[in-house]
GUNUDO-490586 format. One record per atom (N, C-alpha, C, O): residue in one letter; x, y, z; atom name; residue number from 1. Coordinates in steps of 0.05 Angstrom, whole numbers, m for minus. Layout:
// GUNUDO-490586
R/A/X/Y/Z/CA/NUM $
...
// end
This chain:
// GUNUDO-490586
R/M/m14/161/m298/N/1 $
R/M/m25/175/m276/CA/1 $
R/M/m30/154/m253/C/1 $
R/M/m42/134/m258/O/1 $
R/P/m20/160/m229/N/2 $
R/P/m23/140/m207/CA/2 $
R/P/m51/138/m197/C/2 $
R/P/m67/157/m199/O/2 $
R/R/m58/115/m187/N/3 $
R/R/m84/110/m176/CA/3 $
R/R/m87/123/m149/C/3 $
R/R/m68/127/m135/O/3 $
R/T/m112/130/m142/N/4 $
R/T/m118/140/m116/CA/4 $
R/T/m116/117/m96/C/4 $
R/T/m127/95/m101/O/4 $
R/A/m103/122/m74/N/5 $
R/A/m99/101/m54/CA/5 $
R/A/m126/95/m40/C/5 $
R/A/m141/113/m33/O/5 $
R/K/m133/69/m38/N/6 $
R/K/m156/61/m23/CA/6 $
R/K/m152/32/m13/C/6 $
R/K/m137/17/m26/O/6 $
R/P/m165/25/9/N/7 $
R/P/m162/m2/20/CA/7 $
R/P/m172/m23/1/C/7 $
R/P/m192/m19/m13/O/7 $
R/W/m159/m46/0/N/8 $
R/W/m168/m69/m16/CA/8 $
R/W/m162/m95/0/C/8 $
R/W/m145/m95/17/O/8 $
R/F/m178/m115/m6/N/9 $
R/F/m176/m140/9/CA/9 $
R/F/m159/m160/m6/C/9 $
R/F/m163/m165/m29/O/9 $
R/R/m139/m172/8/N/10 $
R/R/m121/m193/m4/CA/10 $
R/R/m131/m220/6/C/10 $
R/R/m128/m226/30/O/10 $
R/K/m143/m235/m12/N/11 $
R/K/m154/m261/m5/CA/11 $
R/K/m133/m281/5/C/11 $
R/K/m138/m296/24/O/11 $
R/Q/m109/m280/m6/N/12 $
R/Q/m88/m300/1/CA/12 $
R/Q/m80/m298/31/C/12 $
R/Q/m75/m318/43/O/12 $
R/T/m80/m274/42/N/13 $
R/T/m72/m271/70/CA/13 $
R/T/m94/m264/89/C/13 $
R/T/m92/m267/113/O/13 $
R/G/m117/m255/77/N/14 $
R/G/m140/m248/94/CA/14 $
R/G/m137/m220/107/C/14 $
R/G/m150/m215/127/O/14 $
R/W/m121/m203/95/N/15 $
R/W/m117/m176/106/CA/15 $
R/W/m128/m155/87/C/15 $
R/W/m127/m158/63/O/15 $
R/W/m138/m133/99/N/16 $
R/W/m144/m109/84/CA/16 $
R/W/m117/m94/81/C/16 $
R/W/m102/m91/101/O/16 $
R/M/m111/m85/57/N/17 $
R/M/m85/m72/51/CA/17 $
R/M/m89/m45/38/C/17 $
R/M/m111/m39/28/O/17 $
R/V/m68/m30/38/N/18 $
R/V/m68/m5/22/CA/18 $
R/V/m39/m1/13/C/18 $
R/V/m20/m8/27/O/18 $
R/T/m36/10/m11/N/19 $
R/T/m9/16/m22/CA/19 $
R/T/m5/46/m21/C/19 $
R/T/m20/61/m35/O/19 $
R/L/15/55/m6/N/20 $
R/L/21/83/m5/CA/20 $
R/L/51/87/m10/C/20 $
R/L/68/75/3/O/20 $
R/G/57/104/m29/N/21 $
R/G/85/109/m35/CA/21 $
R/G/100/84/m44/C/21 $
R/G/124/82/m39/O/21 $
R/G/86/66/m58/N/22 $
R/G/99/42/m67/CA/22 $
R/G/103/20/m46/C/22 $
R/G/114/m1/m52/O/22 $
R/K/93/25/m22/N/23 $
R/K/96/5/0/CA/23 $
R/K/68/m3/9/C/23 $
R/K/50/13/12/O/23 $
R/Q/65/m30/13/N/24 $
R/Q/39/m40/22/CA/24 $
R/Q/38/m41/52/C/24 $
R/Q/57/m48/66/O/24 $
R/H/15/m32/63/N/25 $
R/H/10/m31/92/CA/25 $
R/H/m14/m48/99/C/25 $
R/H/m34/m47/85/O/25 $
R/K/m12/m64/120/N/26 $
R/K/m34/m80/130/CA/26 $
R/K/m52/m62/147/C/26 $
R/K/m42/m47/164/O/26 $
R/L/m78/m64/143/N/27 $
R/L/m97/m47/157/CA/27 $
R/L/m113/m62/178/C/27 $
R/L/m114/m54/201/O/27 $
R/A/m125/m85/170/N/28 $
R/A/m142/m100/188/CA/28 $
R/A/m144/m129/177/C/28 $
R/A/m144/m133/153/O/28 $
R/K/m146/m148/195/N/29 $
R/K/m148/m176/187/CA/29 $
R/K/m178/m184/186/C/29 $
R/K/m193/m178/205/O/29 $
R/G/m185/m199/165/N/30 $
R/G/m213/m209/163/CA/30 $
R/G/m230/m192/145/C/30 $
R/G/m231/m167/147/O/30 $
R/R/m244/m206/127/N/31 $
R/R/m262/m191/108/CA/31 $
R/R/m283/m175/122/C/31 $
R/R/m291/m154/112/O/31 $
R/E/m292/m184/145/N/32 $
R/E/m314/m171/160/CA/32 $
R/E/m304/m144/173/C/32 $
R/E/m321/m129/183/O/32 $
R/N/m279/m139/173/N/33 $
R/N/m268/m115/186/CA/33 $
R/N/m263/m92/167/C/33 $
R/N/m243/m77/169/O/33 $
R/K/m280/m88/147/N/34 $
R/K/m277/m67/128/CA/34 $
R/K/m278/m39/141/C/34 $
R/K/m262/m22/133/O/34 $
R/K/m296/m35/160/N/35 $
R/K/m298/m9/173/CA/35 $
R/K/m273/m3/189/C/35 $
R/K/m263/19/189/O/35 $
R/L/m262/m24/202/N/36 $
R/L/m237/m20/217/CA/36 $
R/L/m214/m14/198/C/36 $
R/L/m197/3/204/O/36 $
R/A/m214/m27/175/N/37 $
R/A/m193/m21/154/CA/37 $
R/A/m196/8/144/C/37 $
R/A/m175/21/141/O/37 $
R/Q/m220/17/140/N/38 $
R/Q/m224/45/131/CA/38 $
R/Q/m213/64/153/C/38 $
R/Q/m200/84/146/O/38 $
R/K/m219/58/178/N/39 $
R/K/m210/76/200/CA/39 $
R/K/m180/75/201/C/39 $
R/K/m167/96/204/O/39 $
R/S/m168/52/199/N/40 $
R/S/m138/50/199/CA/40 $
R/S/m126/64/176/C/40 $
R/S/m105/76/178/O/40 $
R/F/m139/63/153/N/41 $
R/F/m129/77/129/CA/41 $
R/F/m129/107/134/C/41 $
R/F/m109/120/127/O/41 $
R/H/m150/118/145/N/42 $
R/H/m151/146/150/CA/42 $
R/H/m130/155/171/C/42 $
R/H/m118/176/168/O/42 $
R/E/m126/138/191/N/43 $
R/E/m105/145/211/CA/43 $
R/E/m77/144/198/C/43 $
R/E/m60/161/204/O/43 $
R/L/m73/125/181/N/44 $
R/L/m47/122/167/CA/44 $
R/L/m42/147/149/C/44 $
R/L/m20/157/147/O/44 $
R/M/m63/156/135/N/45 $
R/M/m61/179/118/CA/45 $
R/M/m53/204/134/C/45 $
R/M/m39/221/123/O/45 $
R/L/m63/206/158/N/46 $
R/L/m55/229/175/CA/46 $
R/L/m26/228/183/C/46 $
R/L/m13/248/185/O/46 $
R/L/m15/204/186/N/47 $
R/L/13/200/194/CA/47 $
R/L/32/205/171/C/47 $
R/L/54/215/175/O/47 $
R/I/23/199/147/N/48 $
R/I/40/202/124/CA/48 $
R/I/35/229/112/C/48 $
R/I/17/233/95/O/48 $
R/A/51/248/120/N/49 $
R/A/48/275/110/CA/49 $
R/A/63/278/84/C/49 $
R/A/86/269/81/O/49 $
R/E/51/292/66/N/50 $
R/E/65/297/41/CA/50 $
R/E/81/323/43/C/50 $
R/E/72/341/57/O/50 $
R/P/104/324/31/N/51 $
R/P/120/349/32/CA/51 $
R/P/106/372/20/C/51 $
R/P/90/369/1/O/51 $
R/P/111/396/30/N/52 $
R/P/98/419/18/CA/52 $
R/P/106/422/m11/C/52 $
R/P/130/423/m17/O/52 $
R/Q/87/424/m29/N/53 $
R/Q/93/426/m58/CA/53 $
R/Q/90/454/m68/C/53 $
R/Q/98/461/m91/O/53 $
R/S/77/471/m53/N/54 $
R/S/70/498/m62/CA/54 $
R/S/95/515/m65/C/54 $
R/S/114/513/m50/O/54 $
R/S/94/533/m85/N/55 $
R/S/117/551/m89/CA/55 $
R/S/116/573/m68/C/55 $
R/S/136/588/m64/O/55 $
R/D/94/576/m53/N/56 $
R/D/92/596/m32/CA/56 $
R/D/92/583/m5/C/56 $
R/D/80/593/14/O/56 $
R/A/106/561/m2/N/57 $
R/A/108/547/24/CA/57 $
R/A/125/563/43/C/57 $
R/A/144/576/35/O/57 $
R/R/118/563/68/N/58 $
R/R/133/577/89/CA/58 $
R/R/154/558/100/C/58 $
R/R/152/534/99/O/58 $
R/V/175/570/111/N/59 $
R/V/197/555/123/CA/59 $
R/V/186/537/145/C/59 $
R/V/195/515/148/O/59 $
R/A/168/547/161/N/60 $
R/A/157/532/183/CA/60 $
R/A/143/506/174/C/60 $
R/A/146/485/187/O/60 $
R/S/129/507/151/N/61 $
R/S/116/482/141/CA/61 $
R/S/136/462/132/C/61 $
R/S/132/438/135/O/61 $
R/V/158/471/119/N/62 $
R/V/179/452/111/CA/62 $
R/V/193/440/135/C/62 $
R/V/199/416/136/O/62 $
R/C/198/457/155/N/63 $
R/C/210/447/180/CA/63 $
R/C/192/427/194/C/63 $
R/C/202/407/204/O/63 $
R/D/166/432/195/N/64 $
R/D/147/413/207/CA/64 $
R/D/148/386/192/C/64 $
R/D/147/365/205/O/64 $
R/A/149/387/166/N/65 $
R/A/150/363/150/CA/65 $
R/A/175/347/156/C/65 $
R/A/175/323/159/O/65 $
R/F/198/361/159/N/66 $
R/F/223/348/166/CA/66 $
R/F/222/336/193/C/66 $
R/F/231/313/197/O/66 $
R/L/210/350/213/N/67 $
R/L/209/339/240/CA/67 $
R/L/190/315/241/C/67 $
R/L/196/296/256/O/67 $
R/Q/169/314/226/N/68 $
R/Q/152/291/225/CA/68 $
R/Q/167/267/213/C/68 $
R/Q/165/245/223/O/68 $
R/W/182/272/192/N/69 $
R/W/198/250/181/CA/69 $
R/W/219/241/201/C/69 $
R/W/222/216/204/O/69 $
R/S/232/259/214/N/70 $
R/S/253/252/234/CA/70 $
R/S/241/235/257/C/70 $
R/S/253/216/266/O/70 $
R/Q/218/243/266/N/71 $
R/Q/205/228/288/CA/71 $
R/Q/199/199/280/C/71 $
R/Q/201/181/297/O/71 $
R/R/191/195/255/N/72 $
R/R/184/168/246/CA/72 $
R/R/209/151/239/C/72 $
R/R/208/127/243/O/72 $
R/H/230/163/229/N/73 $
R/H/252/148/218/CA/73 $
R/H/278/149/234/C/73 $
R/H/297/135/227/O/73 $
R/Q/280/165/255/N/74 $
R/Q/305/167/270/CA/74 $
R/Q/300/162/299/C/74 $
R/Q/277/160/308/O/74 $
R/S/321/159/314/N/75 $
R/S/319/153/342/CA/75 $
R/S/307/177/357/C/75 $
R/S/309/200/348/O/75 $
R/P/295/172/380/N/76 $
R/P/284/194/396/CA/76 $
R/P/304/215/404/C/76 $
R/P/298/239/405/O/76 $
R/E/329/207/409/N/77 $
R/E/350/226/416/CA/77 $
R/E/356/245/393/C/77 $
R/E/359/269/396/O/77 $
R/T/358/233/369/N/78 $
R/T/364/249/345/CA/78 $
R/T/341/268/340/C/78 $
R/T/345/292/334/O/78 $
R/Y/316/259/343/N/79 $
R/Y/293/276/339/CA/79 $
R/Y/293/299/358/C/79 $
R/Y/287/322/351/O/79 $
R/R/299/294/384/N/80 $
R/R/299/315/404/CA/80 $
R/R/320/336/397/C/80 $
R/R/314/360/399/O/80 $
R/G/343/328/388/N/81 $
R/G/364/347/380/CA/81 $
R/G/355/364/356/C/81 $
R/G/357/389/357/O/81 $
R/Y/344/351/336/N/82 $
R/Y/333/366/313/CA/82 $
R/Y/311/385/321/C/82 $
R/Y/310/408/313/O/82 $
R/H/293/375/338/N/83 $
R/H/270/391/347/CA/83 $
R/H/280/417/360/C/83 $
R/H/269/438/355/O/83 $
R/F/300/415/377/N/84 $
R/F/310/438/392/CA/84 $
R/F/321/459/372/C/84 $
R/F/313/483/374/O/84 $
R/Y/337/451/353/N/85 $
R/Y/349/470/335/CA/85 $
R/Y/329/480/314/C/85 $
R/Y/329/504/307/O/85 $
R/V/313/462/304/N/86 $
R/V/293/471/283/CA/86 $
R/V/273/490/295/C/86 $
R/V/264/508/282/O/86 $
R/Q/265/485/320/N/87 $
R/Q/246/503/334/CA/87 $
R/Q/257/531/336/C/87 $
R/Q/243/550/331/O/87 $
R/S/282/533/345/N/88 $
R/S/294/560/347/CA/88 $
R/S/297/573/320/C/88 $
R/S/294/598/317/O/88 $
R/F/303/557/299/N/89 $
R/F/305/568/272/CA/89 $
R/F/278/578/262/C/89 $
R/F/276/599/250/O/89 $
R/C/257/563/268/N/90 $
R/C/230/571/260/CA/90 $
R/C/220/596/274/C/90 $
R/C/206/612/263/O/90 $
R/E/229/599/299/N/91 $
R/E/221/623/314/CA/91 $
R/E/233/648/300/C/91 $
R/E/222/670/301/O/91 $
R/A/257/645/288/N/92 $
R/A/270/667/275/CA/92 $
R/A/261/671/246/C/92 $
R/A/258/693/237/O/92 $
R/C/257/649/232/N/93 $
R/C/253/651/203/CA/93 $
R/C/228/636/193/C/93 $
R/C/224/634/169/O/93 $
R/G/212/625/210/N/94 $
R/G/189/608/202/CA/94 $
R/G/169/622/185/C/94 $
R/G/155/610/169/O/94 $
R/Y/166/648/188/N/95 $
R/Y/146/664/173/CA/95 $
R/Y/155/669/144/C/95 $
R/Y/138/676/128/O/95 $
R/L/181/666/138/N/96 $
R/L/191/671/111/CA/96 $
R/L/180/650/91/C/96 $
R/L/175/627/99/O/96 $
R/L/178/658/67/N/97 $
R/L/173/639/45/CA/97 $
R/L/199/624/39/C/97 $
R/L/220/636/42/O/97 $
R/V/197/599/32/N/98 $
R/V/222/584/27/CA/98 $
R/V/238/597/5/C/98 $
R/V/263/597/7/O/98 $
R/R/226/608/m15/N/99 $
R/R/241/620/m37/CA/99 $
R/R/255/646/m28/C/99 $
R/R/273/655/m42/O/99 $
R/E/248/657/m5/N/100 $
R/E/261/681/5/CA/100 $
R/E/284/675/24/C/100 $
R/E/299/693/32/O/100 $
R/L/287/650/31/N/101 $
R/L/308/642/49/CA/101 $
R/L/336/646/37/C/101 $
R/L/340/638/14/O/101 $
R/C/354/658/51/N/102 $
R/C/381/664/42/CA/102 $
R/C/401/651/60/C/102 $
R/C/395/644/83/O/102 $
R/P/426/648/51/N/103 $
R/P/447/636/68/CA/103 $
R/P/451/650/95/C/103 $
R/P/456/636/114/O/103 $
R/Y/448/676/96/N/104 $
R/Y/452/690/121/CA/104 $
R/Y/430/684/142/C/104 $
R/Y/434/688/166/O/104 $
R/H/407/673/133/N/105 $
R/H/387/664/152/CA/105 $
R/H/395/638/166/C/105 $
R/H/386/633/189/O/105 $
R/V/412/623/153/N/106 $
R/V/419/596/164/CA/106 $
R/V/445/596/179/C/106 $
R/V/449/581/197/O/106 $
R/T/464/613/171/N/107 $
R/T/490/613/183/CA/107 $
R/T/489/629/209/C/107 $
R/T/474/648/212/O/107 $
R/P/506/621/229/N/108 $
R/P/506/635/255/CA/108 $
R/P/518/663/253/C/108 $
R/P/520/677/273/O/108 $
// end
């Protein structure tokens, strides 16, 4: 069972750190900056959205998760293109449950 993520201090480098998704993130430098590290940790948790796990997830929530990923990992031009098409798709099918999505919803 994985541990719950929480900030910890690394003496060797003098940084407050957190491990999320197997990757270590620096939060704040200096042992005295624990409150700043906590604040940075909470901001980071807001940025790292988990994919919808529910069996009753809506198409719009999956599309939002994809767009958040695209914004973080792809160029701004790519994100804008995806945003345009995904937004129009969500206007048509966003209310559907993912399990109700059929090929005719996606094809032109």
